[in-house]
N, C-alpha and C positions, 0 to 999 in steps of 0.2 A: 409350792413344794416341788423340788427337783425330782426327776424320775430316778428311782432306786431299783436296780434289777434284783429280784429275789434270789437268795441262796447262791450268789455269784461264785464264791469260792468253791462251794460244793459242786455246782454245775461244771465248772472247769476241771475239777478233780475227776469227775465221772467221765467227761467227754474226752479229756486228754488231747485237745486240738494241737496239731503240729504243722510246721511249714509245709505247704503243698497240698493240704487237705481241702477237699470240697465240702463245704458246710451249708446246711439249710437251717435257717432260723424260721420256723413255721409260724411264729407269732412275733413279728418284729417289734411291735409296740413302740416304746420310746427309744429303742436301739441300744439299751445298756448292755444286754447280753451280747448283742451282735458286735458292738465295738470291742469288747474284751476278746471275743473269738477272733475278730479280724487281726487284732494285735498279735495273736499267736499263730496264725496260719500263713503269715507273710515271712519270706517271699514265696511266691509260687502258688499260694492258696487262693480260694475264691469262695465268697459267701453269697447265697441267695436269701433275701428276706421276704417273707410272705406276710400279708395282713389283709383282712377283709375291711378294715376301717379306711374309707377313702379320704377322711379328714386328716388323720394323724400320719398316714403313710407318707405323703409327700413332705411333711414337716420333718419326719425322722430321716427320710432320704436326704433332704437338704443339709441336716446337721452332720450326717456321716460324710457327705460330699465335702462339706466345709472342713472336716477333720482330715481330709486328704485321701479318701477312699473313692477312687474313680470307677467308671463302669467296667474296667478290666478286672477289678477284684470284688466289686460289690454291685449286685443287681437287686432292685426292689420290684416286687410283683404284687399287684392288687389281686389276691386270690385267697381262697380258703385252703387250709391245710388238708381238707378232705380231698382236694384235687392235686396232692403232691406228685403223684406219678405223671400227670399231665404237664405240670410245671417243669419237672425234670426233663421230660421229652421235648418240650418247647425250647429249653435251654441247651439241648444237645448233650445232656449229662445222663449217662446210663444209671448211675447210683452215686450216693454220697458217702464220705467217710464219717461224717458227723451230722446228726439231726437233733435239733432242740425244739421242744414244744412247751410253752408256758401258757397255761390256760387261765391265768389271772387277768383282771381288768387293769389297764395301765393308769398311772397317776394322771396323765393328761385327760383321759376319759372321765375319771372321777372328778377332776377339777372343773370340767366344762359343764355348767349348769344345764344347758340345753339338751344334754345327752340323757339326763335323768338317772345317772348311776349313783349319785350321792344325795341322800335324802336330807343332808344338812344344808344343801343349796337349793333355792327355788328353781323349779323347772318342770317340764312335762314328764309324765310317766312313760318314757320311751324305751330305754334299755337296749336298743339295737346297736350292735357293733358296726353295722353298715346301715346308716339311716336312709340310704337310698333303696333299700330292699326290705321286703317283708312288712309286717304290721307292728306298730308300737305296742307296748305292754298294756296300755289303757284300752286298746281295741281288743286285745286278747281277753282281758278281764270281762269286757262287755259281752263278748261272744260266748264264752264258756258258761255252762250251767254250774250250779254249786257243787254237784257231785263230781263233775269232771275237773273242776278247779281243785277240789280237795285231793283227788287222785294225782294230779300234777304236782302238788306240793309234797306229797309223799314220795313220788317217783324221783323228782329232781332235787329234793332237799331233805328227805327223811324228817319232815316237819311233824313233831309229835302232836301238835294241836291243829292239824290240817283242816279237819271238819269245821272247827270253830272259826279259824282264820278265813276259810272260804265263805262261811256264812256272813262274817263281818264285811268282807269285800264286795259281796253281792247285794247288800242292802241299799246301796246308792252308787251312782256313777263315780268313778275315780279317775281323774284326769291329770293330777299332778303328783310328783314324788312326795311332796309335803303332805298332801291329803292321804296318800297311801300309808305313809309312816304313822300319821296321827290316828287313822282309823284302826290299824292293827294294834298299835301300842295302847291306846285308851280302851279299845274293845276288850283286849286280853286282860288288862288290869281290872276292868269292871266285872268281867265274867269269871275270871280266875284270880281272885285277890290273894290266893296262896302262892302265886308265882312271884319270884323275885324280879327286880328291875332288870337284872342281867339276863334272866331267862326270857323275859319279854323282848328284850333287845335282840337276843339271838333269834327268836322267832321272826322278828321283823327282817333281820338280815337273811335268814334262810328263805323266807317268802320272796324277798326281792331277788335273791339268787335263782330261785326256781323259775320265776317269771323271765328273768334274763336268759336262762338256759333254754326256755321254751321258745321265746321269740327269735332267738338266734339258731335254733335247731342244733344245739351244741352236742347233744348225745349222739345223734346220727352222724354228725361230722367227726366226732371222736372215734366212733366205731369204724367209720370208713377209713380213717387214718391208720388205726391199729391193724386193720386187715391188710393195708397196702404197705406198711412199714418195711417188712422183711425184704420185699423186692426193690425198695428204694435205698437199701444199704449195701455197700460192698461187703465182701467177706471180711470179717473183723471190724466192720463199721459199728459205731456206737450211737445209741439214742438215749436221750434223757428227757423225762417228762415231769413237769411241775403241775400238780393238781391242787385244787383248793376246796374240794368237796369230797365226802366219803364215796359218793356214787361214781365220780370220775376215777378216784384212786382204785376202787374195786375193779373197774373195767380195765385199767392199765395193768394192775397186778395180775388179773386173770389172763389177759392176753399174753403177757410176758411169760407167765408160768406155763400156759399151753404151748407157747412157742418153744420153750425150753424142753418140754417133754417130747415135742415133735422133732426136735433136732434143728429147728430154725434158728434158735438163739444158742450160742455156746455158753453164755453165762448171763445171769440176771441178778438184780438187786435182791438180796436175801431179806434185808430189813429196811423199811422205809427210812429215808433221810429227812430230818426236820431242821428248821432254823435254830441257831444257837440263841442263848439268852440275850446277848448283846443286840443281835438283829431284831429279835422280837420286841425288845424294849424300844428300839428306834422306830419300828413300824409294826403296829399291831396286826396288820394284814399278814405278816410273815408267820404268825402263829398258826394259821390254817394251811400253810404251804407244806406239801409232801412231794418229795423227789424220788423217782425210781429210774433205773437205767437198765439197758440190755445191750448185749454184744452179739452181732450177727455171726452165725456159724460159718 
């Protein structure tokens, strides 16, 4: 499946990239958003693409180089968006006109079985964006006790059956993404026959998401970025953030609202932007996407 950037038209409408702009794509992924932004900031513009994934980053860089974007207009950096101020400083850029953050998992990551992001493909229960750092999700499961695991599922995924799911996952070692999916799915069906298949499937997805967020320390990284964002934008600079979980969206909404009240942001998104029917039909992952934007005062 080719990489499809989420809410591309809506992102471009929010960010209004123009020739000469300095742009930061904080989650380069497959480069779909970056390529569309590059097309709109030339001549004179520059884009810096950040990603923590050491496997996909060089591949995306190679594709964008092959498309004609040289080092003078496009720079790829292996870095977390939590360190955006450091990246800008290293590049000699005081602040950017445009910042984009897409907190979703890329198609390439989903389609690579060894990464463990897709339980329809055999592979280890890993879930790390950077497989060279941290611990895989299987190790996290083994290390946490049942109560802490249940709390994690509530914090990171608002999982309504957190205690039951935690109990199921702690009854035996879980080393593969297939075993993880089967244990949660069959265990929920047996313990809660009143739940529909779709409700059980959502619990599987939420649980996987919570583990992914934990092993990648995604909440702390997002909060660090939200604190740093205002000083990374020029006056009038625009930021757009794509989230895929209610907890992420709440944090972005709160940070933007607080910034607006404090006079840091001149304007913010009043109503969350979601994908249209056509995009949702083409890619079910788009159904969970939520887009918010803010403008630096």
